[in-house]
C-alpha positions as CSV (number, residue, x, y, z in Angstrom):
1,M,109.5,77.8,163.2
2,A,106.8,77.7,160.5
3,K,108.1,77.6,156.9
4,E,107.2,80.7,155.0
5,Q,104.5,80.1,152.3
6,K,105.7,81.5,149.0
7,A,103.3,83.2,146.5
8,S,102.4,81.2,143.4
9,T,104.2,81.9,140.2
10,K,101.3,80.8,138.1
11,T,99.8,83.2,135.5
12,L,96.1,83.5,134.9
13,K,94.7,81.2,132.2
14,G,95.0,83.0,128.8
15,F,97.6,85.4,130.1
16,R,101.4,84.9,129.8
17,D,104.8,86.3,130.4
18,M,106.9,87.2,127.3
19,S,110.5,86.1,127.1
20,P,113.1,88.5,125.7
21,R,113.0,86.5,122.4
22,D,109.2,86.9,122.1
23,A,109.2,90.6,123.2
24,I,111.9,91.3,120.5
25,A,109.9,89.5,117.9
26,R,106.7,91.4,118.8
27,K,108.6,94.7,118.7
28,T,110.0,93.9,115.3
29,V,106.6,93.1,113.9
30,I,105.0,96.3,115.4
31,D,107.8,98.4,114.1
32,Q,107.2,97.1,110.6
33,I,103.5,97.8,110.9
34,W,104.1,101.2,112.3
35,S,106.4,102.1,109.4
36,S,104.0,101.0,106.7
37,A,101.1,102.8,108.4
38,R,102.9,106.2,108.5
39,Q,104.1,105.7,104.9
40,S,100.4,105.4,103.9
41,G,99.3,108.5,105.8
42,F,97.6,106.8,108.8
43,E,97.9,108.8,112.0
44,P,98.6,107.2,115.4
45,I,96.3,107.6,118.4
46,D,95.8,105.7,121.7
47,T,92.8,105.0,123.9
48,P,92.5,103.7,127.5
49,L,92.5,100.0,128.3
50,L,89.6,100.7,130.7
51,E,86.2,102.1,129.5
52,Y,82.8,102.5,131.1
53,S,80.9,99.3,130.7
54,E,78.1,101.1,128.8
55,T,80.7,102.0,126.1
56,L,81.6,98.4,125.5
57,L,78.4,96.4,126.0
58,G,75.9,95.9,123.2
59,T,78.3,96.7,120.4
60,G,79.5,93.2,119.4
61,N,77.0,90.4,120.1
62,Q,75.7,88.5,123.1
63,E,78.7,86.1,123.0
64,T,81.1,89.1,123.0
65,D,79.3,90.8,125.9
66,K,79.8,87.6,127.9
67,E,83.6,87.8,127.2
68,V,84.1,91.4,128.4
69,Y,86.0,91.7,131.7
70,L,83.6,93.8,133.9
71,F,84.0,95.1,137.4
72,R,83.4,98.0,139.7
73,D,86.3,100.4,140.2
74,H,87.4,102.3,143.4
75,G,84.9,105.0,142.5
76,D,82.1,102.4,142.4
77,R,81.7,102.8,138.6
78,N,80.8,100.0,136.2
79,V,83.9,99.6,134.0
80,G,85.4,97.0,131.7
81,L,88.6,96.2,129.8
82,R,88.3,96.9,126.1
83,F,87.6,93.8,124.0
84,D,88.9,95.4,120.8
85,L,90.3,98.8,119.6
86,T,87.4,99.7,117.3
87,V,84.7,100.5,119.9
88,P,87.0,102.8,121.9
89,F,88.0,104.4,118.6
90,S,84.4,105.1,117.7
91,R,83.9,106.8,121.1
92,Y,87.1,108.8,120.5
93,V,85.8,109.9,117.1
94,A,82.5,111.1,118.6
95,D,84.4,113.0,121.3
96,N,86.6,114.7,118.8
97,L,84.3,115.5,115.9
98,G,85.1,119.2,116.1
99,T,88.8,118.7,115.6
100,L,89.3,115.7,113.3
101,V,89.9,116.3,109.6
102,M,87.7,114.0,107.7
103,P,88.3,111.4,106.3
104,F,90.4,110.6,109.2
105,K,92.9,107.7,108.8
106,R,93.9,106.2,112.1
107,F,96.1,103.4,113.3
108,Q,96.7,102.0,116.8
109,V,98.7,99.2,118.4
110,G,97.7,97.9,121.8
111,N,96.3,95.1,124.0
112,S,92.7,94.0,124.2
113,Y,91.0,91.5,126.5
114,R,88.4,88.8,126.0
115,G,87.4,86.0,128.4
116,E,87.3,83.5,125.6
117,K,88.7,80.0,125.4
118,P,92.5,80.2,124.9
119,Q,94.2,78.3,122.1
120,R,97.4,78.5,120.1
121,G,98.0,82.1,119.2
122,R,94.7,83.2,120.8
123,Y,95.0,84.6,124.3
124,R,92.7,86.5,126.7
125,E,95.2,89.3,126.6
126,F,96.3,90.0,123.0
127,C,98.0,92.7,120.9
128,Q,96.3,94.1,117.8
129,A,97.3,96.6,115.2
130,D,94.3,98.5,113.8
131,F,93.8,100.6,110.6
132,D,90.6,102.6,110.2
133,I,89.1,105.3,108.0
134,V,86.2,107.3,109.3
135,G,84.2,109.9,107.4
136,A,84.0,108.2,104.0
137,D,81.5,105.6,102.9
138,S,83.1,104.6,99.6
139,L,84.6,101.8,97.7
140,S,87.9,103.7,97.8
141,A,88.0,103.7,101.6
142,D,87.2,100.0,101.7
143,V,90.0,99.3,99.2
144,E,92.5,101.6,101.1
145,V,92.0,99.7,104.4
146,I,92.2,96.2,102.9
147,S,95.2,97.2,100.7
148,Q,96.9,98.6,103.8
149,I,96.4,95.4,105.7
150,A,97.9,93.5,102.7
151,F,100.8,96.0,102.5
152,S,101.6,95.5,106.1
153,L,101.4,91.8,106.0
154,G,103.4,91.4,102.9
155,S,106.8,91.8,104.6
156,I,106.0,89.8,107.8
157,V,103.5,87.0,107.0
158,P,105.2,83.6,107.2
159,G,104.2,82.0,103.9
160,N,101.3,82.6,101.5
161,C,97.9,83.8,102.7
162,T,94.5,84.7,101.3
163,I,92.3,87.6,102.3
164,Y,88.6,86.5,101.9
165,V,86.2,89.3,101.4
166,N,82.4,89.5,101.8
167,N,79.7,92.0,102.5
168,R,77.4,91.8,105.5
169,Q,74.4,93.2,103.6
170,I,74.7,90.5,101.0
171,L,75.1,87.9,103.7
172,S,72.0,89.1,105.6
173,F,70.0,89.1,102.4
174,L,70.9,85.5,101.7
175,I,70.1,84.5,105.2
176,R,66.7,86.1,105.1
177,S,66.0,84.7,101.7
178,T,66.8,81.1,102.8
179,L,65.6,81.2,106.4
180,S,62.4,83.1,106.2
181,G,60.7,84.7,109.2
182,L,63.9,85.3,111.3
183,D,63.8,88.2,113.8
184,P,67.0,90.4,114.2
185,L,68.1,88.4,117.3
186,S,67.8,85.1,115.5
187,E,69.6,86.5,112.4
188,S,72.4,87.5,114.7
189,K,72.7,84.0,116.1
190,I,72.9,82.6,112.5
191,L,75.7,85.1,111.7
192,V,77.6,84.0,114.8
193,A,77.2,80.4,113.7
194,I,78.4,81.0,110.1
195,D,81.4,82.9,111.6
196,K,82.5,79.7,113.1
197,L,82.5,77.7,109.8
198,A,86.3,77.7,109.3
199,K,86.9,76.6,112.9
200,I,84.3,73.9,113.4
201,G,83.1,72.8,110.0
202,A,79.7,72.7,108.2
203,D,78.1,69.9,110.2
204,A,78.7,71.7,113.5
205,V,77.5,75.0,112.1
206,V,74.2,73.3,110.9
207,D,73.8,71.9,114.5
208,I,74.1,75.4,115.9
209,M,71.6,76.8,113.4
210,L,69.0,74.2,114.3
211,K,68.9,75.6,117.8
212,V,67.4,78.8,116.4
213,D,63.7,78.8,116.5
214,G,62.1,78.1,113.1
215,V,65.2,76.8,111.3
216,E,64.9,73.5,109.6
217,K,67.9,71.2,108.6
218,A,67.1,71.4,104.9
219,Q,67.1,75.2,105.1
220,A,70.4,75.4,107.0
221,E,72.1,73.0,104.6
222,S,70.8,75.0,101.6
223,L,72.1,78.2,103.1
224,L,75.6,76.8,103.7
225,D,75.6,75.3,100.2
226,L,74.7,78.7,98.8
227,L,77.5,80.4,100.8
228,T,80.2,78.0,99.9
229,S,79.5,77.1,96.3
230,R,81.9,78.3,93.6
231,S,81.9,78.6,89.8
232,A,83.8,76.2,87.6
233,S,86.8,78.5,87.7
234,G,86.8,78.4,91.5
235,D,85.6,82.0,91.8
236,L,82.4,83.2,93.3
237,D,79.5,82.8,90.9
238,W,78.6,86.4,90.4
239,E,75.9,85.8,87.8
240,R,74.0,83.5,90.1
241,L,74.3,85.9,93.0
242,L,73.1,88.9,90.9
243,S,70.2,86.7,89.6
244,L,69.2,85.9,93.2
245,A,69.2,89.6,94.1
246,S,67.7,90.9,90.8
247,S,64.6,92.3,92.5
248,D,66.6,94.2,95.2
249,E,68.3,97.3,93.9
250,T,70.2,97.9,97.2
251,I,71.7,94.4,97.3
252,T,72.5,94.4,93.6
253,K,74.5,97.6,94.2
254,E,76.3,96.0,97.1
255,I,77.2,92.9,95.0
256,N,78.7,95.1,92.4
257,R,80.6,97.1,95.0
258,L,82.0,93.8,96.5
259,K,83.0,92.6,93.0
260,N,84.8,95.9,92.2
261,T,86.5,95.9,95.6
262,V,88.0,92.5,95.2
263,S,89.0,93.3,91.6
264,L,90.7,96.6,92.6
265,I,92.6,95.3,95.7
266,S,93.8,92.4,93.5
267,E,95.1,94.8,90.9
268,L,96.9,97.0,93.5
269,N,98.5,94.0,95.3
270,Q,102.3,93.9,95.0
271,S,103.0,90.9,97.2
272,D,103.4,87.4,95.8
273,K,102.5,86.0,99.2
274,I,99.0,87.5,99.3
275,K,95.9,86.9,97.1
276,F,92.2,87.9,97.5
277,K,89.0,86.0,97.1
278,A,85.3,86.9,97.4
279,D,83.7,84.5,99.8
280,L,80.0,84.6,100.9
281,S,80.7,82.6,104.0
282,I,82.8,85.3,105.7
283,A,80.6,86.6,108.4
284,R,82.6,88.4,111.2
285,G,80.5,87.6,114.3
286,L,80.6,91.1,115.8
287,G,77.3,92.8,115.4
288,Y,78.5,96.3,114.4
289,Y,79.5,95.4,110.8
290,T,77.3,96.9,108.1
291,G,79.2,96.4,104.8
292,V,82.4,94.9,103.6
293,V,84.0,92.3,105.9
294,F,87.2,90.3,105.5
295,E,89.3,87.5,107.1
296,T,92.9,86.5,106.4
297,F,94.0,82.8,106.6
298,L,97.4,81.1,106.0
299,D,97.1,78.9,102.9
300,D,99.2,76.1,104.3
301,H,97.6,76.2,107.8
302,P,93.9,77.1,107.3
303,G,93.0,75.5,110.6
304,F,95.2,77.9,112.5
305,G,92.6,80.6,112.3
306,S,92.5,84.2,111.1
307,I,95.5,86.5,111.4
308,S,93.7,89.6,110.3
309,S,90.1,90.7,109.9
310,G,87.8,93.7,109.7
311,G,85.0,95.4,108.0
312,R,82.7,98.4,107.6
313,Y,80.9,99.8,110.6
314,N,78.7,102.8,109.6
315,G,76.5,102.8,112.7
316,L,79.1,102.5,115.5
317,V,80.0,106.2,116.0
318,S,76.3,107.1,116.2
319,R,76.1,105.2,119.5
320,F,78.0,108.1,121.0
321,S,76.9,111.0,118.7
322,K,73.9,112.4,116.9
323,Q,76.1,112.8,113.8
324,E,76.4,109.9,111.4
325,V,80.1,109.0,110.7
326,P,80.8,106.0,108.5
327,G,83.8,103.9,109.2
328,V,85.8,101.0,107.9
329,G,88.7,99.3,109.5
330,G,90.9,96.2,109.8
331,S,93.0,94.6,112.5
332,I,96.2,92.5,112.4
333,G,96.4,90.1,115.3
334,V,100.1,90.7,116.3
335,D,100.2,87.8,118.7
336,R,98.3,85.6,116.2
337,L,100.9,86.5,113.6
338,L,103.8,85.8,115.9
339,A,102.3,82.4,116.8
340,A,102.0,81.7,113.0
341,I,105.7,82.7,112.5
342,D,106.6,80.2,115.3
343,L,104.5,77.6,113.6
344,V,106.2,77.9,110.3
345,Q,109.8,78.7,111.4
346,S,112.1,77.3,114.0
347,A,113.2,79.3,117.1
348,E,116.7,79.5,115.6
349,Q,115.4,81.1,112.5
350,V,113.3,83.6,114.4
351,Q,116.2,84.6,116.7
352,A,119.2,85.1,114.5
353,R,122.6,86.1,116.0
354,S,123.3,89.8,116.3
355,G,125.2,92.4,118.3
356,V,128.5,92.5,120.1
357,F,129.4,91.3,123.6
358,I,132.5,92.6,125.4
359,A,134.4,90.0,127.4
360,I,136.9,91.2,129.9
361,A,140.0,88.9,130.2
362,D,141.8,91.2,132.7
363,Q,139.9,93.4,135.2
364,Q,142.4,96.2,134.6
365,A,140.9,96.5,131.1
366,R,137.3,97.0,132.4
367,S,137.3,100.8,132.0
368,Y,138.7,100.3,128.5
369,G,135.8,98.0,127.9
370,F,133.2,100.6,128.9
371,L,134.9,103.1,126.5
372,I,134.5,100.6,123.6
373,L,130.9,99.9,124.8
374,R,130.0,103.6,124.6
375,Q,131.5,103.7,121.0
376,L,129.5,100.7,119.9
377,R,126.2,102.2,121.2
378,Q,127.0,105.5,119.6
379,M,127.3,103.6,116.3
380,G,123.8,102.2,116.9
381,S,125.1,98.6,117.5
382,L,123.4,96.2,119.9
383,S,126.0,95.8,122.6
384,D,126.6,94.6,126.1
385,I,129.5,93.9,128.5
386,D,130.3,91.4,131.2
387,L,128.8,92.3,134.5
388,K,129.8,89.4,136.8
389,E,133.6,89.6,136.5
390,G,133.7,85.8,135.8
391,K,136.1,83.6,133.9
392,L,136.5,84.1,130.2
393,A,134.9,80.8,129.4
394,Q,131.8,81.7,131.4
395,Q,131.6,85.0,129.6
396,F,131.6,83.2,126.2
397,K,128.9,80.9,127.3
398,Y,126.8,83.8,128.4
399,A,127.3,85.6,125.0
400,D,126.4,82.4,123.2
401,R,123.2,81.9,125.2
402,R,122.3,85.6,124.5
403,H,122.7,85.0,120.8
404,F,125.4,87.6,120.3
405,R,127.1,87.4,116.9
406,K,130.5,88.7,117.9
407,V,132.6,88.9,121.1
408,V,135.2,91.6,121.6
409,I,137.9,90.3,124.1
410,L,139.9,92.8,126.1
411,G,143.0,92.2,128.2
412,E,146.0,94.0,129.5
413,N,147.7,93.8,126.1
414,E,144.7,95.2,124.1
415,M,144.4,98.1,126.6
416,A,148.1,99.0,126.3
417,T,148.0,98.9,122.5
418,E,144.5,100.4,122.1
419,S,143.4,97.4,120.1
420,F,141.0,94.5,120.6
421,T,140.5,90.8,119.8
422,I,137.2,89.8,118.1
423,K,135.6,86.4,117.5
424,D,132.6,85.6,115.3
425,L,130.5,83.1,117.2
426,E,128.7,82.0,114.0
427,T,131.8,81.3,111.9
428,G,134.4,80.8,114.6
429,E,136.7,83.3,112.9
430,E,139.0,85.2,115.3
431,L,141.1,88.3,114.7
432,K,143.8,89.6,117.2
433,S,145.4,93.0,117.7
434,V,142.8,94.9,115.7
435,P,143.3,98.6,116.0
436,L,140.5,100.4,117.9
437,A,140.2,102.8,114.9
438,D,138.9,99.9,112.9
439,L,136.1,99.0,115.3
440,K,133.3,100.1,113.1
441,S,134.3,98.0,110.1
442,H,134.5,94.8,112.2
443,V,131.2,95.1,114.0
444,S,128.9,96.5,111.3
C-alpha cells in the first residue's frame, strides 16, 4: 500500500507563524498604542485588506508598485493586498467626506503586505499602527502626529531612539539645485536612492544615482555632502540652508516650518528615551509625500532600520475626490518594534512569569478546582487548570513551561477543609492550608 504523502508545513518566505509568546507580546504593544491613541483623541477605523488594484498602484513609486501582491479574484476583478494603511485610508476619507468632522484624527492597527526582501524584523506580512490627521495643513497638525508617535513609543521602545525630521519640498529643492535638468521620474529615482542611505551607505547610494541619466559623480557626492553636513554643534546648519534658498520664498517658508516643527516637538517631548533632529537626508521613498517626513531609529542599533516613519501627503485624497483634503500621518511598525525588543532584551525578560495554574492532586477535587478557577477568572487573574489528569510532577512541569507564576494544589484534604496549597514558582515559597476566603490576597 502506497504511503500517504503529507502536506508540507513550510510557510511562505516572508510570512510566519506567531508563537503564544510572540502573540502576547504583540497584543501588549498594540494595547499600549491603542490606549495612547484614544487618550489623545484619535478615532479608530478599519479598512479592507483587499483593494482594487487601481486604488493601490501609482501611489507610492515604481519599486512599491512591483511589491504589491496583485491577482484576479473570483469575480475576475483586478485586486491587490494593501501595502500600507495610508492609501486605503485616503480612499476611506474620499468616500466619507460628507460625514467626517474635519480635522479628522484617525488611528488604525492592521496587517499590510509587500513582496520585498525579508530581513530581521521586516516581513512580507507585517503589522502597523497608524496615526493620521486629515483636513488641516498646518504646523500644529504635523506636531500633533509626530508628538503622538513619540508619546506612544515612549513607554514601549527598548532603549533610546531618535526621530529624524525633514521636509520633502526642501529635499526636492536641493536635488533640483544640485542635479540640474532632472525630469520628475528621474527625481523620484534620486529620492528612492537617498531613502536607502541609512541601509546601504553613501557609496552605494552614489552608485544608484549614477544610473540616472545626466547625473555625474561629482554632483551626486556634492548632493550627499549637502544633505549630511552638520554645524559645529552637530545640528542642521539652518543659516546655510536659508542662504541656499534665499531666492525662493516657498522653500524659505518650508525651512522655517521645519525648524519650528522640530523645536516645538522637542519642547513637548516628555520621554527621556526620545530625541528629535532635523536631517536633510530623510527622504521616505513613497511618492505621495509632499511636506514633512520623518524616520525613527534606535540609537544603539542604527543598522536595524526604522521602527516608525511618516509624513505629509496633501495630494493623496484628491486621487479619489475632486475635493482637496490635506493629510499628515505616521506609522509605528509593530513587528519591527517587537523585533527590536527581542534584539535588546532576552526571551526571559520579555516573557515574565504571571498567572495561576491549578494542579489537581486527587481527581475527587477536580470540581472544587473548577470552582476556584471560576473565582480566579472573575477576579481578572490569568488562570488555567490541569486538563490531562496526569501526575502532579507532570502538572508542575507544564505550569513551569507555560511561565505561570503560582500553582494552586488541590487534593482531598483541601476540598474537605475549603482551603488550598499554593506555591510560587519564582521564589519556591509554599503555603499550605490557606483558607479559600484568602484566595484573592495570595494571587494578586
